[in-house]
PALO-678902 format. One record per residue (C-alpha): residue number from 0; residue in one letter; x, y, z. Coordinates in steps of 0.1 Angstrom, whole numbers, plus 5000, padded with zeros to 4 digits. Layout:
BEGIN
NUM / A / X / Y / Z
...
//
This chain:
BEGIN
0 / X / 4872 / 4968 / 4948
1 / X / 4886 / 4959 / 4915
2 / X / 4912 / 4968 / 4889
3 / X / 4910 / 4997 / 4865
4 / X / 4928 / 5005 / 4833
5 / X / 4926 / 5030 / 4806
6 / X / 4941 / 5052 / 4779
7 / X / 4938 / 5089 / 4772
8 / X / 4950 / 5102 / 4738
9 / X / 4965 / 5136 / 4736
10 / X / 4956 / 5143 / 4700
11 / X / 4919 / 5149 / 4695
12 / X / 4922 / 5136 / 4660
13 / X / 4935 / 5102 / 4672
14 / X / 4916 / 5073 / 4690
15 / X / 4926 / 5052 / 4719
16 / X / 4940 / 5017 / 4715
17 / X / 4910 / 4997 / 4728
18 / X / 4929 / 4964 / 4723
19 / X / 4957 / 4976 / 4746
20 / X / 4931 / 4986 / 4773
21 / X / 4914 / 4952 / 4769
22 / X / 4948 / 4934 / 4774
23 / X / 4955 / 4955 / 4805
24 / X / 4921 / 4948 / 4819
25 / X / 4923 / 4911 / 4812
26 / X / 4957 / 4908 / 4829
27 / X / 4941 / 4920 / 4862
28 / X / 4917 / 4891 / 4864
29 / X / 4925 / 4882 / 4900
30 / X / 4917 / 4918 / 4912
31 / X / 4882 / 4914 / 4900
32 / X / 4871 / 4878 / 4892
33 / X / 4834 / 4887 / 4893
34 / X / 4832 / 4905 / 4860
35 / X / 4847 / 4929 / 4834
36 / X / 4836 / 4959 / 4814
37 / X / 4849 / 4983 / 4788
38 / X / 4839 / 5017 / 4775
39 / X / 4853 / 5040 / 4749
40 / X / 4844 / 5074 / 4735
41 / X / 4864 / 5100 / 4717
42 / X / 4899 / 5101 / 4730
43 / X / 4894 / 5079 / 4761
44 / X / 4890 / 5042 / 4768
45 / X / 4883 / 5026 / 4802
46 / X / 4885 / 4991 / 4814
47 / X / 4874 / 4975 / 4847
48 / X / 4876 / 4942 / 4866
49 / X / 4850 / 4938 / 4893
50 / X / 4851 / 4923 / 4928
51 / X / 4815 / 4926 / 4940
52 / X / 4815 / 4940 / 4975
53 / X / 4788 / 4968 / 4974
54 / X / 4757 / 4965 / 4952
55 / X / 4761 / 4930 / 4940
56 / X / 4736 / 4935 / 4912
57 / X / 4744 / 4944 / 4876
58 / X / 4735 / 4980 / 4883
59 / X / 4769 / 4983 / 4901
60 / X / 4790 / 4973 / 4871
61 / X / 4817 / 4995 / 4857
62 / X / 4828 / 5015 / 4838
63 / X / 4797 / 5034 / 4849
64 / X / 4783 / 5060 / 4825
65 / X / 4758 / 5087 / 4833
66 / X / 4746 / 5101 / 4800
67 / X / 4724 / 5127 / 4817
68 / X / 4754 / 5143 / 4835
69 / X / 4778 / 5135 / 4807
70 / X / 4802 / 5115 / 4829
71 / X / 4819 / 5081 / 4830
72 / X / 4840 / 5065 / 4857
73 / X / 4861 / 5035 / 4864
74 / X / 4869 / 5032 / 4901
75 / X / 4890 / 5009 / 4924
76 / X / 4884 / 5009 / 4961
77 / X / 4855 / 5017 / 4985
78 / X / 4838 / 5049 / 4996
79 / X / 4829 / 5042 / 5032
80 / X / 4806 / 5072 / 5036
81 / X / 4787 / 5066 / 5003
82 / X / 4754 / 5062 / 5021
83 / X / 4757 / 5095 / 5038
84 / X / 4768 / 5112 / 5006
85 / X / 4739 / 5096 / 4987
86 / X / 4714 / 5109 / 5012
87 / X / 4730 / 5144 / 5009
88 / X / 4728 / 5143 / 4971
89 / X / 4694 / 5127 / 4966
90 / X / 4675 / 5159 / 4967
91 / X / 4693 / 5169 / 4935
92 / X / 4701 / 5137 / 4917
93 / X / 4683 / 5105 / 4907
94 / X / 4702 / 5073 / 4916
95 / X / 4697 / 5041 / 4896
96 / X / 4720 / 5018 / 4918
97 / X / 4730 / 5013 / 4954
98 / X / 4767 / 5014 / 4946
99 / X / 4794 / 5037 / 4959
100 / X / 4805 / 5042 / 4923
101 / X / 4774 / 5061 / 4913
102 / X / 4779 / 5085 / 4943
103 / X / 4813 / 5095 / 4928
104 / X / 4797 / 5106 / 4896
105 / X / 4771 / 5127 / 4914
106 / X / 4796 / 5141 / 4938
107 / X / 4818 / 5153 / 4910
108 / X / 4789 / 5169 / 4892
109 / X / 4779 / 5187 / 4924
110 / X / 4813 / 5198 / 4937
111 / X / 4837 / 5197 / 4907
112 / X / 4873 / 5188 / 4914
113 / X / 4866 / 5194 / 4951
114 / X / 4844 / 5163 / 4951
115 / X / 4873 / 5142 / 4964
116 / X / 4873 / 5162 / 4996
117 / X / 4839 / 5147 / 5004
118 / X / 4850 / 5111 / 5000
119 / X / 4860 / 5090 / 5030
120 / X / 4877 / 5058 / 5018
121 / X / 4904 / 5042 / 4997
122 / X / 4903 / 5048 / 4960
123 / X / 4919 / 5052 / 4926
124 / X / 4895 / 5069 / 4902
125 / X / 4895 / 5076 / 4865
126 / X / 4867 / 5100 / 4858
127 / X / 4858 / 5113 / 4823
128 / X / 4840 / 5146 / 4820
129 / X / 4827 / 5142 / 4785
130 / X / 4813 / 5176 / 4781
131 / X / 4845 / 5194 / 4791
132 / X / 4867 / 5168 / 4774
133 / X / 4886 / 5164 / 4806
134 / X / 4899 / 5133 / 4824
135 / X / 4906 / 5132 / 4862
136 / X / 4929 / 5106 / 4877
137 / X / 4926 / 5106 / 4915
138 / X / 4943 / 5087 / 4943
139 / X / 4932 / 5084 / 4979
140 / X / 4949 / 5104 / 5007
141 / X / 4972 / 5077 / 5020
142 / X / 4979 / 5059 / 4987
143 / X / 4961 / 5027 / 4998
144 / X / 4949 / 5020 / 4962
145 / X / 4976 / 5021 / 4935
146 / X / 4975 / 5039 / 4902
147 / X / 5004 / 5033 / 4877
148 / X / 5010 / 5055 / 4847
149 / X / 5029 / 5053 / 4814
150 / X / 5034 / 5075 / 4784
151 / X / 5032 / 5055 / 4752
152 / X / 5034 / 5072 / 4718
153 / X / 5016 / 5103 / 4730
154 / X / 4990 / 5084 / 4750
155 / X / 4986 / 5083 / 4788
156 / X / 4979 / 5049 / 4800
157 / X / 4969 / 5040 / 4836
158 / X / 4962 / 5008 / 4855
159 / X / 4959 / 4994 / 4890
160 / X / 4990 / 4973 / 4885
161 / X / 5024 / 4978 / 4868
162 / X / 5022 / 4944 / 4850
163 / X / 4989 / 4955 / 4834
164 / X / 5007 / 4984 / 4817
165 / X / 5033 / 4960 / 4804
166 / X / 5005 / 4939 / 4790
167 / X / 4994 / 4969 / 4770
168 / X / 5027 / 4970 / 4753
169 / X / 5051 / 4997 / 4743
170 / X / 5064 / 5006 / 4778
171 / X / 5100 / 5015 / 4783
172 / X / 5113 / 4988 / 4806
173 / X / 5148 / 5000 / 4811
174 / X / 5158 / 5002 / 4848
175 / X / 5153 / 5037 / 4863
176 / X / 5185 / 5048 / 4880
177 / X / 5167 / 5069 / 4906
178 / X / 5142 / 5041 / 4913
179 / X / 5170 / 5016 / 4917
180 / X / 5189 / 5040 / 4941
181 / X / 5157 / 5042 / 4962
182 / X / 5152 / 5004 / 4961
183 / X / 5187 / 4996 / 4973
184 / X / 5188 / 5024 / 4999
185 / X / 5155 / 5017 / 5016
186 / X / 5151 / 4979 / 5016
187 / X / 5131 / 4979 / 4983
188 / X / 5109 / 5010 / 4989
189 / X / 5105 / 5032 / 4958
190 / X / 5082 / 5061 / 4966
191 / X / 5059 / 5077 / 4941
192 / X / 5062 / 5089 / 4914
193 / X / 5091 / 5066 / 4906
194 / X / 5092 / 5028 / 4900
195 / X / 5122 / 5007 / 4892
196 / X / 5113 / 5010 / 4855
197 / X / 5121 / 5041 / 4835
198 / X / 5088 / 5041 / 4816
199 / X / 5064 / 5036 / 4845
200 / X / 5053 / 5061 / 4872
201 / X / 5028 / 5063 / 4900
202 / X / 5003 / 5090 / 4908
203 / X / 5013 / 5102 / 4943
204 / X / 4988 / 5098 / 4972
205 / X / 4963 / 5127 / 4978
206 / X / 4967 / 5139 / 4942
207 / X / 4943 / 5148 / 4914
208 / X / 4958 / 5148 / 4879
209 / X / 4937 / 5166 / 4852
210 / X / 4943 / 5157 / 4816
211 / X / 4929 / 5181 / 4790
212 / X / 4937 / 5183 / 4753
213 / X / 4964 / 5209 / 4743
214 / X / 4975 / 5214 / 4779
215 / X / 5002 / 5199 / 4801
216 / X / 4988 / 5176 / 4829
217 / X / 4978 / 5196 / 4860
218 / X / 4983 / 5181 / 4895
219 / X / 4967 / 5192 / 4927
220 / X / 4975 / 5179 / 4962
221 / X / 4942 / 5180 / 4980
222 / X / 4952 / 5168 / 5015
223 / X / 4982 / 5176 / 5036
224 / X / 4977 / 5172 / 5074
225 / X / 4998 / 5193 / 5098
226 / X / 5022 / 5176 / 5122
227 / X / 5020 / 5204 / 5148
228 / X / 5002 / 5211 / 5180
229 / X / 4968 / 5228 / 5175
230 / X / 4950 / 5254 / 5196
231 / X / 4919 / 5233 / 5200
232 / X / 4938 / 5207 / 5219
233 / X / 4953 / 5231 / 5243
234 / X / 4950 / 5218 / 5279
235 / X / 4943 / 5182 / 5268
236 / X / 4957 / 5156 / 5292
237 / X / 4971 / 5122 / 5282
238 / X / 4938 / 5107 / 5291
239 / X / 4920 / 5132 / 5269
240 / X / 4942 / 5121 / 5240
241 / X / 4937 / 5084 / 5248
242 / X / 4899 / 5089 / 5248
243 / X / 4899 / 5109 / 5215
244 / X / 4922 / 5084 / 5197
245 / X / 4901 / 5054 / 5209
246 / X / 4869 / 5070 / 5196
247 / X / 4885 / 5079 / 5163
248 / X / 4898 / 5044 / 5159
249 / X / 4863 / 5030 / 5169
250 / X / 4848 / 5052 / 5141
251 / X / 4875 / 5040 / 5116
252 / X / 4867 / 5003 / 5123
253 / X / 4830 / 5009 / 5121
254 / X / 4834 / 5027 / 5087
255 / X / 4852 / 4997 / 5073
256 / X / 4823 / 4973 / 5080
257 / X / 4803 / 4989 / 5052
258 / X / 4798 / 4959 / 5028
259 / X / 4772 / 4937 / 5013
260 / X / 4794 / 4907 / 5021
261 / X / 4811 / 4895 / 5053
262 / X / 4842 / 4914 / 5066
263 / X / 4869 / 4893 / 5084
264 / X / 4902 / 4903 / 5101
265 / X / 4938 / 4893 / 5095
266 / X / 4947 / 4885 / 5131
267 / X / 4985 / 4883 / 5136
268 / X / 4982 / 4883 / 5174
269 / X / 4999 / 4917 / 5177
270 / X / 4984 / 4948 / 5193
271 / X / 4971 / 4964 / 5161
272 / X / 4950 / 4936 / 5146
273 / X / 4939 / 4925 / 5181
274 / X / 4925 / 4960 / 5187
275 / X / 4905 / 4957 / 5155
276 / X / 4889 / 4925 / 5168
277 / X / 4881 / 4941 / 5201
278 / X / 4865 / 4971 / 5186
279 / X / 4844 / 4950 / 5162
280 / X / 4833 / 4930 / 5193
281 / X / 4821 / 4963 / 5208
282 / X / 4799 / 4966 / 5177
283 / X / 4784 / 4932 / 5183
284 / X / 4804 / 4915 / 5156
285 / X / 4823 / 4882 / 5158
286 / X / 4842 / 4881 / 5126
287 / X / 4861 / 4854 / 5109
288 / X / 4898 / 4858 / 5118
289 / X / 4929 / 4844 / 5101
290 / X / 4964 / 4838 / 5114
291 / X / 4995 / 4823 / 5098
292 / X / 5026 / 4807 / 5112
293 / X / 5058 / 4792 / 5100
294 / X / 5085 / 4767 / 5113
295 / X / 5108 / 4783 / 5138
296 / X / 5146 / 4781 / 5135
297 / X / 5178 / 4793 / 5151
298 / X / 5159 / 4803 / 5182
299 / X / 5134 / 4825 / 5163
300 / X / 5097 / 4816 / 5167
301 / X / 5078 / 4812 / 5134
302 / X / 5044 / 4820 / 5147
303 / X / 5024 / 4841 / 5173
304 / X / 4996 / 4816 / 5176
305 / X / 4996 / 4818 / 5214
306 / X / 4986 / 4855 / 5212
307 / X / 4962 / 4852 / 5182
308 / X / 4945 / 4822 / 5198
309 / X / 4940 / 4842 / 5231
310 / X / 4923 / 4871 / 5212
311 / X / 4901 / 4848 / 5191
312 / X / 4890 / 4829 / 5222
313 / X / 4883 / 4861 / 5243
314 / X / 4861 / 4876 / 5216
315 / X / 4846 / 4844 / 5202
316 / X / 4857 / 4848 / 5166
317 / X / 4854 / 4821 / 5139
318 / X / 4892 / 4816 / 5139
319 / X / 4913 / 4800 / 5111
320 / X / 4949 / 4790 / 5119
321 / X / 4973 / 4783 / 5090
322 / X / 5007 / 4767 / 5095
323 / X / 5032 / 4767 / 5066
324 / X / 5061 / 4742 / 5067
325 / X / 5096 / 4751 / 5052
326 / X / 5089 / 4727 / 5023
327 / X / 5062 / 4750 / 5010
328 / X / 5082 / 4782 / 5012
329 / X / 5102 / 4781 / 4979
330 / X / 5072 / 4776 / 4957
331 / X / 5052 / 4801 / 4976
332 / X / 5080 / 4827 / 4971
333 / X / 5078 / 4824 / 4933
334 / X / 5040 / 4828 / 4934
335 / X / 5043 / 4858 / 4958
336 / X / 5068 / 4875 / 4935
337 / X / 5045 / 4869 / 4906
338 / X / 5018 / 4888 / 4924
339 / X / 5039 / 4919 / 4930
340 / X / 5032 / 4950 / 4910
341 / X / 5068 / 4960 / 4919
342 / X / 5096 / 4941 / 4936
343 / X / 5091 / 4941 / 4974
344 / X / 5118 / 4927 / 4996
345 / X / 5100 / 4924 / 5029
346 / X / 5100 / 4888 / 5039
347 / X / 5064 / 4890 / 5051
348 / X / 5051 / 4895 / 5015
349 / X / 5051 / 4857 / 5012
350 / X / 5032 / 4854 / 5045
351 / X / 5005 / 4878 / 5034
352 / X / 5003 / 4861 / 5001
353 / X / 4997 / 4827 / 5018
354 / X / 4973 / 4839 / 5044
355 / X / 4952 / 4858 / 5018
356 / X / 4950 / 4826 / 4998
357 / X / 4933 / 4810 / 5028
358 / X / 4911 / 4840 / 5034
359 / X / 4898 / 4839 / 4998
360 / X / 4882 / 4805 / 5006
361 / X / 4860 / 4821 / 5033
362 / X / 4855 / 4859 / 5028
363 / X / 4861 / 4886 / 5003
364 / X / 4869 / 4915 / 5027
365 / X / 4892 / 4917 / 5057
366 / X / 4904 / 4945 / 5080
367 / X / 4941 / 4945 / 5089
368 / X / 4965 / 4965 / 5111
369 / X / 4988 / 4979 / 5084
370 / X / 4998 / 5015 / 5090
371 / X / 4996 / 5016 / 5128
372 / X / 5034 / 5015 / 5133
373 / X / 5040 / 5045 / 5109
374 / X / 5012 / 5065 / 5124
375 / X / 5019 / 5057 / 5161
376 / X / 5057 / 5055 / 5160
377 / X / 5059 / 5018 / 5165
378 / X / 5092 / 5009 / 5148
379 / X / 5126 / 5009 / 5163
380 / X / 5139 / 5033 / 5138
381 / X / 5115 / 5059 / 5151
382 / X / 5130 / 5060 / 5185
383 / X / 5162 / 5079 / 5178
384 / X / 5141 / 5108 / 5165
385 / X / 5122 / 5111 / 5197
386 / X / 5150 / 5129 / 5215
387 / X / 5167 / 5145 / 5185
388 / X / 5170 / 5182 / 5177
389 / X / 5147 / 5193 / 5148
390 / X / 5177 / 5204 / 5127
391 / X / 5194 / 5170 / 5130
392 / X / 5165 / 5150 / 5118
393 / X / 5179 / 5140 / 5084
394 / X / 5211 / 5128 / 5099
395 / X / 5193 / 5108 / 5126
396 / X / 5169 / 5092 / 5102
397 / X / 5196 / 5083 / 5077
398 / X / 5216 / 5065 / 5104
399 / X / 5185 / 5046 / 5116
400 / X / 5168 / 5038 / 5083
401 / X / 5191 / 5039 / 5052
402 / X / 5206 / 5005 / 5044
403 / X / 5236 / 5019 / 5024
404 / X / 5252 / 5052 / 5018
405 / X / 5255 / 5065 / 4982
406 / X / 5293 / 5057 / 4983
407 / X / 5285 / 5022 / 4994
408 / X / 5260 / 5018 / 4966
409 / X / 5286 / 5030 / 4941
410 / X / 5309 / 5001 / 4953
411 / X / 5284 / 4974 / 4945
412 / X / 5264 / 4987 / 4915
413 / X / 5279 / 4994 / 4881
414 / X / 5285 / 5031 / 4876
415 / X / 5262 / 5036 / 4846
416 / X / 5232 / 5022 / 4866
417 / X / 5231 / 5049 / 4893
418 / X / 5228 / 5087 / 4895
419 / X / 5261 / 5104 / 4903
420 / X / 5248 / 5118 / 4936
421 / X / 5227 / 5108 / 4966
422 / X / 5192 / 5112 / 4952
423 / X / 5176 / 5091 / 4980
424 / X / 5192 / 5111 / 5008
425 / X / 5183 / 5144 / 4991
426 / X / 5146 / 5133 / 4987
427 / X / 5143 / 5123 / 5024
428 / X / 5160 / 5155 / 5035
429 / X / 5136 / 5177 / 5016
430 / X / 5106 / 5159 / 5031
431 / X / 5120 / 5160 / 5066
432 / X / 5128 / 5198 / 5063
433 / X / 5095 / 5209 / 5050
434 / X / 5074 / 5231 / 5072
435 / X / 5044 / 5217 / 5091
436 / X / 5062 / 5193 / 5113
437 / X / 5071 / 5206 / 5148
438 / X / 5096 / 5182 / 5162
439 / X / 5121 / 5157 / 5147
440 / X / 5098 / 5128 / 5154
441 / X / 5069 / 5147 / 5138
442 / X / 5090 / 5151 / 5107
443 / X / 5100 / 5114 / 5106
444 / X / 5064 / 5102 / 5111
445 / X / 5051 / 5125 / 5084
446 / X / 5078 / 5113 / 5060
447 / X / 5072 / 5076 / 5069
448 / X / 5034 / 5079 / 5067
449 / X / 5030 / 5100 / 5035
450 / X / 5061 / 5092 / 5015
451 / X / 5074 / 5058 / 5023
452 / X / 5045 / 5038 / 5037
453 / X / 5023 / 5037 / 5005
454 / X / 5051 / 5018 / 4988
455 / X / 5059 / 4995 / 5017
456 / X / 5032 / 4979 / 5039
457 / X / 5003 / 4994 / 5021
458 / X / 5014 / 4982 / 4987
459 / X / 5024 / 4949 / 5002
460 / X / 4989 / 4941 / 5015
461 / X / 4971 / 4955 / 4984
462 / X / 4992 / 4933 / 4961
463 / X / 4989 / 4901 / 4981
464 / X / 4952 / 4904 / 4989
465 / X / 4942 / 4913 / 4954
466 / X / 4962 / 4884 / 4940
467 / X / 4934 / 4862 / 4955
468 / X / 4904 / 4885 / 4949
469 / X / 4904 / 4898 / 4985
470 / X / 4898 / 4934 / 4996
471 / X / 4920 / 4945 / 5025
472 / X / 4908 / 4975 / 5046
473 / X / 4931 / 4995 / 5069
474 / X / 4914 / 5013 / 5097
475 / X / 4946 / 5028 / 5111
476 / X / 4949 / 5048 / 5079
477 / X / 4915 / 5064 / 5083
478 / X / 4919 / 5100 / 5073
479 / X / 4904 / 5115 / 5104
480 / X / 4924 / 5092 / 5127
481 / X / 4956 / 5101 / 5109
482 / X / 4949 / 5138 / 5111
483 / X / 4941 / 5135 / 5149
484 / X / 4972 / 5115 / 5156
485 / X / 4994 / 5138 / 5136
486 / X / 4985 / 5166 / 5161
487 / X / 4991 / 5143 / 5191
488 / X / 5021 / 5152 / 5213
489 / X / 5049 / 5129 / 5199
490 / X / 5060 / 5116 / 5233
491 / X / 5025 / 5100 / 5237
492 / X / 5033 / 5080 / 5206
493 / X / 5070 / 5071 / 5211
494 / X / 5065 / 5063 / 5248
495 / X / 5067 / 5027 / 5261
496 / X / 5091 / 5018 / 5233
497 / X / 5066 / 5030 / 5206
498 / X / 5028 / 5031 / 5202
499 / X / 5025 / 5041 / 5238
500 / X / 4990 / 5056 / 5234
501 / X / 4978 / 5025 / 5216
502 / X / 4992 / 5003 / 5243
503 / X / 4973 / 5022 / 5269
504 / X / 4941 / 5017 / 5249
505 / X / 4949 / 4980 / 5244
506 / X / 4953 / 4974 / 5282
507 / X / 4917 / 4984 / 5286
508 / X / 4902 / 4959 / 5261
509 / X / 4928 / 4931 / 5254
510 / X / 4945 / 4903 / 5273
511 / X / 4975 / 4920 / 5290
512 / X / 5000 / 4895 / 5274
513 / X / 4990 / 4907 / 5239
514 / X / 4999 / 4943 / 5248
515 / X / 5030 / 4939 / 5271
516 / X / 5052 / 4917 / 5250
517 / X / 5081 / 4921 / 5226
518 / X / 5071 / 4935 / 5192
519 / X / 5067 / 4908 / 5165
520 / X / 5074 / 4913 / 5128
521 / X / 5052 / 4887 / 5112
522 / X / 5081 / 4863 / 5113
523 / X / 5091 / 4841 / 5083
524 / X / 5123 / 4826 / 5095
525 / X / 5130 / 4807 / 5063
526 / X / 5133 / 4841 / 5045
527 / X / 5155 / 4859 / 5071
528 / X / 5178 / 4829 / 5077
529 / X / 5184 / 4817 / 5042
530 / X / 5193 / 4780 / 5034
531 / X / 5178 / 4749 / 5017
532 / X / 5155 / 4753 / 4987
533 / X / 5150 / 4791 / 4991
534 / X / 5188 / 4797 / 4990
535 / X / 5190 / 4773 / 4960
536 / X / 5163 / 4794 / 4943
537 / X / 5182 / 4826 / 4949
538 / X / 5215 / 4810 / 4936
539 / X / 5197 / 4800 / 4905
540 / X / 5181 / 4834 / 4899
541 / X / 5211 / 4855 / 4906
542 / X / 5235 / 4832 / 4887
543 / X / 5213 / 4829 / 4857
544 / X / 5223 / 4840 / 4822
545 / X / 5196 / 4867 / 4824
546 / X / 5212 / 4882 / 4856
547 / X / 5247 / 4881 / 4840
548 / X / 5235 / 4898 / 4809
549 / X / 5218 / 4925 / 4830
550 / X / 5252 / 4934 / 4845
551 / X / 5236 / 4953 / 4873
552 / X / 5260 / 4945 / 4902
553 / X / 5297 / 4947 / 4903
554 / X / 5315 / 4913 / 4898
555 / X / 5321 / 4895 / 4931
556 / X / 5295 / 4913 / 4951
557 / X / 5267 / 4886 / 4946
558 / X / 5293 / 4859 / 4950
559 / X / 5303 / 4873 / 4984
560 / X / 5267 / 4875 / 4995
561 / X / 5260 / 4839 / 4984
562 / X / 5291 / 4827 / 5003
563 / X / 5277 / 4842 / 5035
564 / X / 5239 / 4844 / 5027
565 / X / 5230 / 4856 / 5062
566 / X / 5258 / 4879 / 5068
567 / X / 5243 / 4912 / 5057
568 / X / 5211 / 4926 / 5071
569 / X / 5190 / 4957 / 5063
570 / X / 5183 / 4984 / 5089
571 / X / 5149 / 4969 / 5095
572 / X / 5161 / 4934 / 5100
573 / X / 5157 / 4920 / 5065
574 / X / 5182 / 4900 / 5045
575 / X / 5203 / 4919 / 5019
576 / X / 5207 / 4889 / 4997
577 / X / 5169 / 4883 / 4997
578 / X / 5163 / 4919 / 4985
579 / X / 5186 / 4915 / 4955
580 / X / 5171 / 4881 / 4947
581 / X / 5135 / 4894 / 4947
582 / X / 5145 / 4922 / 4924
583 / X / 5161 / 4899 / 4899
584 / X / 5133 / 4873 / 4902
585 / X / 5107 / 4900 / 4896
586 / X / 5125 / 4913 / 4865
587 / X / 5129 / 4878 / 4851
588 / X / 5092 / 4869 / 4857
589 / X / 5082 / 4900 / 4838
590 / X / 5105 / 4892 / 4809
591 / X / 5125 / 4924 / 4815
592 / X / 5160 / 4920 / 4800
//
């Protein structure tokens, strides 16, 4: 786990800006506080920040160069099956470390561009084939690890964070109209390849980009699971599916214990994280667990400690409970926004930021339950699709998920800041209509999991954990589990109000109160019901000279929101004023005019 950065020069007669790569690498100190490295040759320069998780010795440092094979690599993430791959490759290659990084080099040499099909894990990889003068940029199947890109004066730069690219200099920081449209339509989600900045893009999940001199970049999507029923599952009963999913989840959890340091769990007290603790207990592990809670208000509880305590007690974990008072929220918000690669309006970003600060005092690695809702139909906005006709899916999803229509956006944003048509609605409609999804719910879950999720909960947990040098692993996004559940009959997922099949699994291993209770949303009441210091902070940010000069929103709209700060909510229960405040705060913190 770490941060990577680099530059590839298009012109073979030119050389990379090593100083820019060093600045980008240095800016990601928190992602890898255990060390740094740089490498440059020909038209490529790589940088790396290290968080030591596997092979803690110096032989695991990066960038890693194999002169014998003519390869170099900088890699962010973890290859969970690296020991199995190493055993498979050892009859052909000599290994000099026990790291998963070295396995990537040998796997590429053995299988070429198809090496990524052999990797099980989360990863962003920059691999240099020195003999072929080729650079491969690779992102994992579910987009768990980020990879940002910018074209600067004929040079392709890449980094694990967007601010790292800004630190390199020369990036176009004008607001991107399409990215802004996505942000305001989908409660701050901006799917790859866009960002809110015109000069920064993201490599999409499950994609290999090949950079070669004299040629346009070449992209290849290497994984696309089918959301249809398969012949090999013909005749399966609900119990058969439950048994298969439970075993796949058991394998996913076991895979994510691979580490040379302790692995803990973020335990919210909900079904997903509680299942992780239960399955780890099956493996004989009693991990450190971490829960966070806030002050309740207006009848809304601020913590779920009664449930997380019950799980910790049942399975005998080393439990850490963190309570945050309202007086700590405003300063925590500013720090949380400072950790964001992109502005993220979900109120629980601050919660993750604070709990990961506590985690960093105890362990370097945690498992967490992110992704379960998208994969298993756990959100309220999934339910309308469960009974909808396949041809009506775009209409149904728009009504359940989009915060604003294009016409409504045009009434609140200055005309020159937005596209002249509904780019967000068109993007969603294309994804929903694509073949390979059998029912309306299949189409919604595919779109949510593969288009939206990487830039919502997945990005959220990566940013907040890495801000404190913590690696977060997500078993519910195991590639084999996702493929299996994609083929599962959708009614088994949407049943019982959502996540029906997971609830059935949970009843076998968890306290019943943890399973059969209203769904929680990692509550942070001070950020959904705005007042006090947090509201004062938003007034200051949105009323600042920088915000006025930006001229993003039509006059009077922000004033109306500030006059009734809790009067407008997003479709997922967030606060509309909060989303605008986070965007402006992020732009100001990054010095973007």
